[in-house]
C-alpha positions in Angstrom: 18.5 32.7 2.1 19.7 35.1 -0.6 18.4 38.6 -0.6 15.1 39.4 1.1 13.2 36.7 3.1 10.8 36.2 6.0 7.2 36.7 6.9 5.2 39.6 5.7 2.2 41.5 7.0 2.1 44.4 4.6 3.8 44.7 1.2 6.4 47.1 2.4 9.7 45.2 1.9 12.8 47.0 0.6 15.0 44.1 -0.5 14.1 42.1 -3.6 13.4 38.5 -2.8 10.8 36.0 -1.6 8.6 36.6 1.5 6.5 33.7 2.7 3.8 33.3 5.4 2.7 29.8 6.5 -0.6 29.7 8.2 -3.3 27.0 8.9 -7.0 27.2 8.2 -9.3 27.2 11.1 -10.7 23.8 11.0 15.5 27.0 -11.9 12.7 24.4 -12.3 10.0 23.4 -10.1 12.0 20.5 -8.6 12.3 19.4 -5.0 15.6 20.0 -3.4 17.4 17.2 -1.4 17.3 17.1 2.3 19.9 15.9 4.8 22.0 19.0 5.9 22.5 19.6 9.6 24.5 22.4 11.3 26.3 22.0 14.7 28.9 23.7 16.8 31.5 21.2 18.2 34.1 21.2 21.0 36.8 19.5 19.1 40.4 18.6 19.8 41.7 19.2 16.3 41.0 21.3 13.2 40.4 24.9 12.2 38.4 26.8 14.7 35.9 29.7 14.4 34.7 29.0 10.9 32.0 26.9 9.2 33.2 24.0 7.1 31.0 21.4 5.3 31.7 17.7 5.6 29.9 15.1 3.6 29.1 11.7 5.2 31.5 9.9 2.8 34.3 12.3 3.6 33.8 11.8 7.4 33.9 8.1 7.0 37.1 8.1 4.8 38.9 11.2 5.9 38.0 11.8 9.5 41.7 11.6 10.5 42.6 14.5 8.2 39.6 16.6 9.0 39.1 16.0 12.7 42.4 14.5 13.8 41.0 11.1 14.8 40.0 7.8 13.1 36.3 7.3 12.3 36.1 4.6 15.0 37.9 6.7 17.7 35.9 7.4 20.9 36.4 11.2 20.3 34.2 10.9 17.2 31.1 9.6 18.9 29.1 12.8 18.4 29.9 13.0 14.7 29.0 9.4 14.2 25.6 10.1 15.9 24.7 13.0 13.7 26.0 11.3 10.5 23.8 8.3 11.1 21.2 10.1 9.0 22.6 13.4 8.0 24.1 13.6 4.5 26.1 16.7 5.1 27.0 18.5 8.3 28.0 22.1 8.5 30.6 21.9 11.3 32.0 24.7 13.4 34.8 24.2 16.0 34.1 26.4 19.0 37.0 28.7 19.9 36.8 28.4 23.7 37.8 32.0 24.2 38.9 33.4 27.6 36.2 34.6 30.0 36.0 38.1 31.5 37.3 36.7 34.8 40.7 35.1 35.5 40.8 32.0 33.3 42.8 28.9 33.9 45.0 28.0 31.0 43.2 24.7 30.5 39.9 26.5 29.9 41.1 28.0 26.6 42.5 26.5 23.4 46.2 26.0 23.6 48.5 24.7 20.9 51.0 21.9 21.6 54.6 22.5 20.8 58.2 21.2 21.3 61.7 22.2 20.2 61.2 21.3 16.6 57.6 22.0 15.7 54.2 23.4 16.6 50.9 21.6 16.1 48.9 22.7 13.1 45.9 23.4 15.3 45.3 23.9 19.0 43.8 21.2 21.2 44.8 18.0 23.1 45.2 16.0 19.9 48.5 17.9 19.4 49.9 16.2 22.5 49.7 12.9 20.6 52.3 14.1 18.0 55.9 13.0 18.2 58.9 14.2 16.2 61.5 11.5 15.6 64.8 12.5 14.2 67.4 10.0 12.9 70.8 10.4 11.3 70.8 9.6 7.6 73.1 6.6 7.3 73.8 7.4 3.7 74.7 11.1 4.4 76.2 12.1 7.7 75.2 15.7 7.1 71.5 15.0 6.8 68.7 14.0 9.1 65.5 12.0 8.6 62.7 13.8 10.4 59.5 11.8 11.0 56.1 13.0 12.2 54.2 10.4 14.3 50.6 10.7 15.5 49.7 8.0 18.0 52.5 5.7 16.9 51.7 6.0 13.2 54.2 7.8 10.9 52.4 10.4 8.7 55.3 12.3 7.2 59.1 11.7 6.5 61.5 14.2 5.3 65.3 14.1 4.7 67.0 17.4 5.3 70.3 19.0 6.4 68.7 21.8 8.4 65.4 22.6 10.0 64.9 25.5 7.6 64.5 22.9 4.8 61.6 21.2 6.5 58.1 21.7 4.9 55.0 21.9 7.0 52.7 18.9 6.8 49.1 18.2 7.8 50.0 17.9 11.5 52.8 20.4 12.3 54.6 23.6 11.3 58.3 23.1 11.8 60.5 25.7 13.4 63.1 26.9 10.9 65.6 28.1 13.5 65.7 24.8 15.4 69.0 22.8 15.6 68.4 19.2 14.5 69.8 16.4 16.5 68.9 12.7 16.7 66.1 11.9 19.1 64.1 8.7 19.7 60.9 10.8 19.9 60.1 14.2 21.3 56.3 14.7 22.0 54.5 18.0 21.5 53.1 19.3 24.8 50.7 21.9 26.2 47.7 21.4 23.9 44.3 22.0 25.6 40.7 22.0 24.3 39.3 24.7 26.5 35.8 25.2 27.7 33.4 26.9 25.2 31.4 29.9 26.6 28.3 31.7 25.6 30.3 34.1 23.5 31.6 31.2 21.5 28.2 29.8 20.8 27.1 33.3 19.8 30.0 33.5 17.3 28.8 30.2 15.8 25.2 31.5 15.4 26.6 34.7 13.7 28.7 32.6 11.4 26.0 30.0 10.5 23.4 32.7 9.7 24.2 32.9 6.0 24.1 29.2 5.4 21.3 26.9 4.3 20.5 23.8 6.3 17.5 21.7 7.5 18.3 21.3 11.2 20.4 23.2 13.7 21.8 21.3 16.6 22.4 22.9 20.0 24.7 20.5 21.9 24.7 22.6 25.1 22.7 21.9 28.3 23.2 25.3 29.9 19.8 27.0 30.0 21.2 30.4 28.9 22.8 28.9 25.8 19.6 26.9 25.1 17.5 30.0 25.3 20.0 31.8 23.0 19.5 29.1 20.3 15.7 29.1 20.7 15.6 32.9 20.3 17.9 32.7 17.3 15.8 30.0 15.6 12.6 31.9 16.1 14.1 35.1 14.7 15.6 33.3 11.7 12.3 31.7 10.8 9.9 34.6 11.5 12.0 37.6 10.5 14.1 36.1 7.7 12.1 33.1 6.5 14.9 30.6 7.2 13.3 27.1 6.8 15.0 25.0 9.4 14.2 23.2 12.7 16.2 23.6 15.9 17.0 20.5 17.9 17.8 21.4 21.5 18.0 19.8 25.0 15.1 20.5 27.4 13.9 23.9 26.2 11.7 25.4 28.8 10.5 28.5 26.9 10.3 27.4 23.3 6.6 26.7 22.4 7.4 27.0 18.7 6.9 24.8 15.7 10.5 25.3 14.6 12.0 24.0 17.8 12.3 20.3 18.7 13.0 19.6 22.4 14.8 16.3 23.3 14.2 15.1 26.9 15.5 11.6 27.3 18.8 11.3 29.1 21.5 9.1 27.6 25.0 7.7 28.2 27.6 5.7 26.3 28.3 2.1 27.3 32.0 2.4 26.7 33.0 6.0 26.6 33.2 8.2 29.7 32.2 11.8 29.8 29.4 11.6 27.2 26.9 14.2 28.4 23.3 13.3 29.3 22.0 15.5 26.4 23.9 13.5 23.8 20.8 12.4 21.9 20.4 15.8 20.3 23.1 14.8 17.8 21.2 11.8 16.5 17.9 13.6 16.5 19.3 16.6 14.5 20.8 14.2 11.9 17.6 12.1 11.7 15.3 15.2 11.3 17.6 16.6 8.6 17.7 13.3 6.7 14.0 12.6 7.0 12.2 12.9 3.7 9.2 15.2 3.4 6.9 12.2 2.9 8.2 10.4 6.0 8.1 10.8 9.7 10.4 9.8 12.7 7.4 8.5 14.6 8.1 5.0 15.8 11.6 5.1 14.1 14.1 2.8 15.9 17.1 4.5 17.4 20.2 3.1 15.7 23.0 5.0 17.3 25.5 3.8 19.9 24.1 5.5 23.0 22.2 3.9 25.9 18.9 5.8 26.1 16.9 6.2 29.3 13.4 5.1 28.4 12.1 4.4 32.0 8.8 6.3 31.6 5.3 5.2 32.4 2.4 5.4 30.0 1.0 8.4 31.9 4.4 10.2 31.8 4.6 9.6 28.0 1.1 10.9 27.4 1.9 14.0 29.5 5.1 14.5 27.5 3.2 14.6 24.2 0.8 17.2 25.6 3.9 19.3 26.6 5.5 19.1 23.2 8.4 16.9 24.2 10.2 14.8 21.7 10.5 11.4 23.5 11.9 7.9 23.0 10.2 4.9 24.6 10.6 1.2 24.9 8.9 -1.0 22.3 9.5 -4.6 23.0 13.1 -3.9 23.8 13.8 -1.5 21.0 14.3 2.2 21.6 11.8 4.1 19.4 10.7 7.7 18.8 7.3 8.1 20.5 6.0 10.9 18.3 7.7 13.2 15.8 6.5 16.5 17.3 7.9 19.9 18.1 7.5 22.2 21.1 4.4 24.1 19.9 1.6 23.8 22.5 -0.1 27.2 22.3 -2.4 26.8 19.3 -4.1 29.7 17.4 -6.3 30.2 14.4 -3.2 30.5 12.2 -1.2 27.8 13.9 -3.4 24.8 14.5 -2.7 21.3 15.6 -1.1 20.3 12.3 1.8 22.6 13.1 2.8 20.4 16.0 3.8 17.7 13.5 7.4 17.8 12.3 6.3 16.1 9.1 4.0 19.0 8.4 6.8 21.5 9.1 9.1 19.6 6.8 6.6 20.0 4.0 6.1 23.7 4.8 9.8 24.3 5.0 10.5 22.4 1.7 7.9 24.5 -0.1 9.3 27.7 1.4 12.9 26.8 0.4 12.1 25.4 -3.1 9.8 28.2 -4.2 12.3 30.8 -2.9 15.0 29.1 -5.1 12.7 29.0 -8.0 11.7 32.6 -7.8 15.2 34.0 -7.0 16.9 32.1 -9.8 14.3 32.0 -12.5 12.1 35.1 -12.1 13.8 37.7 -9.9 14.9 40.5 -12.3 14.3 38.3 -15.3 10.6 37.9 -16.0 8.1 40.8 -16.6 5.4 41.2 -14.0 2.5 40.9 -16.5 -0.1 38.3 -17.0 2.2 36.0 -19.1 5.0 36.3 -16.5 2.7 35.7 -13.5 1.1 32.8 -15.5 4.5 31.2 -16.0 5.2 31.5 -12.2 1.8 30.1 -11.4 2.4 27.1 -13.7 5.8 26.3 -12.2 4.3 26.5 -8.7 1.5 24.2 -9.7 3.9 21.7 -11.3 5.9 21.8 -8.1 2.9 20.9 -5.9 1.9 18.1 -8.3 5.3 16.6 -7.6 4.6 16.9 -3.9 1.3 15.1 -4.5 3.1 12.3 -6.5 5.4 11.8 -3.5 2.4 11.6 -1.2 3.5 14.6 0.8 0.2 16.4 0.0 -3.1 15.1 -1.3 -6.2 16.2 -3.2 -4.3 19.0 -4.8 -6.5 21.5 -6.8 -4.6 24.0 -8.9 -7.4 26.5 -8.2 -6.2 27.0 -4.6 -3.1 28.7 -5.9 -3.4 32.3 -7.1 -0.7 34.6 -8.5 -1.7 38.3 -8.7 0.1 41.6 -9.0 0.9 43.2 -5.6 0.6 46.8 -4.4 3.4 47.9 -6.6 4.2 47.1 -10.2 7.2 45.1 -9.1 5.5 42.8 -6.6 3.7 39.5 -7.0 1.4 38.0 -4.4 1.3 34.2 -4.5 -1.3 32.5 -2.3 -2.0 28.8 -1.6 -5.4 28.5 0.2 -6.2 25.1 1.6 -3.2 22.7 1.1 -3.8 19.2 2.5 -0.5 17.9 4.0 -0.4 14.2 4.6 1.0 12.8 7.9 1.9 9.2 8.5 -0.5 6.9 10.4 0.0 7.3 14.1 -3.1 5.9 15.8 -5.5 3.0 15.1 -9.0 2.9 16.6 -10.5 -0.6 15.9 -13.8 -2.0 16.5 -14.6 -5.7 16.1 -18.2 -6.8 16.2 -18.7 -10.4 17.4 -21.8 -12.3 16.5 
């Protein structure tokens, strides 16, 4: 979020910006922004590492070979296919797999494939699938035809007299001092993916901090890394007002409305090595892409994994009480049991409604959109007098009426919104007291009286 942001207790903030508290009662223009953005760190075999890059769903489907080094249907792309099932855009980050403090095996870190004539554009095992084929030019004895193959497909052809004339392509950087000679194919060798460590995930969190997204996916199962993501998400929401939800595997210490804990194990029917926590990718994409007037409750899983849903009714009831996001068997279909987060410790300011992810989507949408409205249309531009505050109040009311039209809230009364001058002549206090958030039907209690 640009400039200041986060929760406030007293009006003592230094940075200009928007500060928002969301509590529950005891018992540009005012438009809604689009949803569908997820953020995830990935242990990839190709591509730039150590930086955030955005990929649209259509780009992934059409250009995955160029971006990630593999065709969309390749086994290596299963995690991205899962998250893109429902995410519109994914903020990707290739983990660096840096060496540990102890003696590290060469295969535990990223290594770049190479041969006599070229070096792979990026580190990783995908570089080992690159072959350089050199042929004599039959039309000119002093020239060579140099071809770059990736898994038996030619992606680049150049005719040159010396290696110094070769131009780098999407796959390799050529060595200018190499001596060209005919070869049926010389593969690049030595590329490794490495094993990401805690420091690599920490680098990702530092890099992603300045971006906006709806869900953050933690693909790790290590409890230390899981706790790192949980702490990061809590801090970002409570200290900086970042409106996103974290999707993570089996968080033991979360108990927070901004963290969604996935517990079902999964596997892939045809791909080996898919970890048991693989469902976090699909859930992160589905939560990001879910509209504010929708819920994932009872949504059918439409990914490619095999999900373990061998749970009894009693176990599922206990899981809901414990704030676990679960899948279950519904007449042979794998469905989301309840769209809930890990919040279990309820208070006067965080009641039962905060356990619903649909409620949190509405709250986060309001937080994000009003922040954009204020920071772009009012901050430093509109006087803090009655007409100025009246204009802000009117925009906020119009925004909430749109939420009501979309059936995200109901029975909206403009009188519950107040816009007053704060403790200083520069501050404005905007309060919404008693907003009724709609949740989708989840339970039916029926009585049939027979005569």
